[in-house]
C-alpha positions, 0 to 999 in steps of 0.5 A: 500500500503506497499511500492510502487516502487517510487523514495522515497524509504526512505519513512517510509511506514505504516505497514498493522496494522498502515494503518488499524488503521490510516484509522479507526481513520480517518474514525471515526473522520470524521463521528463523527465530521459530526454527532456532527455538524449535531446534532447541526445544526438540533437542534440549527442552530449552526455548530460545529465550532460555538459551539466551539467558544461559548464554548471558549468565555464562559470559558474566563474571561469576556467572551472575547477573542482577535480574534487572540487568539480565532482563535488559540484556535479553530484551524480556520484561522483568515479569517474563524474566522472573517467570522464565528464571522460575522454570529454570530454577526448577530444573536446577539450571539457575538459582536466585540469590540476594545481591551481596552489595545491598541485599535488596536486589536479586541476582540470577546465578548459572549453576554447574548443571546449567553450564552442562545444559548450555554446553550441550545446547550450544552445539545445536544452536550454533549448527542451526544458526550456521545452517539457517542464516550464515550459509545464506549470506556473504560475509559483507551481507552479514556485516551489514545486517549486524551493523544495521541491527546494532544501530536499531538496538542502540536507538531503541534501548531504553525505549521499552513501553 
């Protein structure tokens, strides 16, 4: 739709090429994320957001992050993160504990069992990323995608509703 006869004529409608590119991006991201999630669930009983939580914790000093910081890193609401961490706690993959500095905050800690779960799931995830994304793009195309999405992330960071 180029420019419907709406009262919002100032809307900068997408060109036909922009509309095509946007829909290709949206469709591609949707099916890619669905496939990555399905592969992890099928092989390891982990969702893609759960996997990302484990990755972020594994990269943090002491395998520990404050819950608020972790929520921001994985782009989940705090309530959604709390629910997800609760499920992971039930599987002894993470545990929650009071923050040592002030005692008021709560942090998530990746357990030794969680490290083992992550190590097994990482192979599946990396293979899926390779198979379903990396092999379909040149190095320069991947760099462009990364640069654009980094700018989008940076621009939108902190603008959550």
